[in-house]
Every structure is written in C-alpha cells, then in structure tokens.
C-alpha positions in Angstrom: -31.2 -11.9 17.6 -31.1 -14.7 19.1 -34.6 -15.8 18.4 -34.4 -14.8 15.1 -31.1 -17.1 14.4 -32.5 -19.4 16.1 -36.2 -19.6 14.4 -37.9 -19.8 17.0 -40.7 -17.3 16.4 -41.1 -15.4 13.6 -39.6 -11.7 12.8 -43.5 -10.1 13.0 -43.9 -11.8 15.6 -40.3 -10.2 17.7 -41.0 -7.1 16.4 -44.5 -6.7 17.7 -42.5 -7.4 21.1 -40.1 -5.5 21.0 -41.3 -2.5 18.8 -38.9 -2.8 16.2 -40.1 -2.6 12.2 -40.0 -5.9 10.9 -37.6 -4.7 7.8 -34.7 -3.6 10.8 -35.0 -6.8 12.2 -33.8 -8.8 8.9 -31.1 -7.1 8.5 -29.9 -6.9 11.7 -30.1 -11.0 11.4 -28.7 -10.3 8.0 -25.9 -8.8 9.3 -25.5 -10.9 12.2 -25.6 -13.9 10.4 -22.5 -12.1 7.9 -20.4 -11.2 11.0 -20.5 -15.0 12.6 -18.1 -16.3 11.5 -15.6 -13.2 11.9 -16.0 -13.5 16.0 -14.9 -17.1 15.6 -11.8 -16.2 13.9 -10.8 -13.6 16.0 -11.0 -16.0 18.9 -9.3 -18.7 17.1 -6.4 -16.0 16.0 -6.5 -14.8 19.9 -6.0 -18.7 20.9 -3.3 -18.6 18.4 -1.1 -15.9 19.8 -2.0 -16.9 23.8 -0.5 -20.6 22.8 2.5 -18.9 21.4 3.3 -16.7 24.6 2.9 -19.2 27.0 5.1 -22.0 24.9 7.8 -19.0 25.5 7.4 -18.5 28.2 7.3 -21.7 29.3 10.5 -22.5 27.3 12.2 -19.9 29.3 11.3 -20.8 32.7 12.3 -24.4 31.6 15.8 -22.5 30.1 16.3 -20.6 33.6 15.4 -24.3 35.1 17.8 -26.1 33.8 20.7 -23.0 34.3 19.8 -23.0 37.8 20.2 -26.5 38.3 23.5 -26.5 36.7 24.6 -23.4 39.0 23.4 -25.4 41.9 25.1 -28.9 41.6 28.5 -26.5 40.6 28.1 -24.6 44.0 27.6 -28.4 46.0 31.0 -29.1 44.6 33.1 -26.5 44.8 31.7 -25.5 48.2 32.3 -28.4 49.4 36.0 -28.9 47.9 37.3 -25.8 48.8 35.7 -24.7 52.0 35.9 -26.5 55.4 33.5 -27.4 57.3 32.7 -24.9 59.9 33.0 -22.2 56.7 30.1 -24.4 55.0 28.0 -24.5 58.3 28.9 -20.4 58.9 26.8 -20.3 55.1 
C-alpha cells in the first residue's frame, strides 16, 4: 500500500511483485486513502483524553501537596509550643 500511496511504482508493477490483482490493489488503495484522516482524528481524540487525565491528576497532586504543606507547618508550630524538648526529641 505504501508504495502505491507514494506512487513510487505503478499498480501493475506492485501487482506483479506481490501476485495480487491490480483491481484489488486499487480498491485497497482507495480504502486506505479514504480512512487515513480517521486514523489521525482518533489519535487527536486520544491525545486530548490523555491530556485531560494528566491535567486532572496534576491538579489533584498540587492540591494534595498544598494540603500536606499546610498540615506539616501546623504540626511544626503546635508541636514546638505544646511539647517539652525531651518529648519532641523522643518523637
């Protein structure tokens, strides 16, 4: 198919080499050319889905990171003010 689509060789040459009827090759070429745009459209849709999934995961991780940072700062602040030095060292 690639040879036919690129028009590197004639249909007759390809048919003779691969022992396929020229009419069949022409049908396959027409079908391939007809469906090529759909292949790229699918890829585009898949890329968009993956991008949305990635963005969602990124937002969730950012939110979790901020939450953990706030909690860690709160713990540091409260641990220092509510516990003795020996208790903090033990932890």
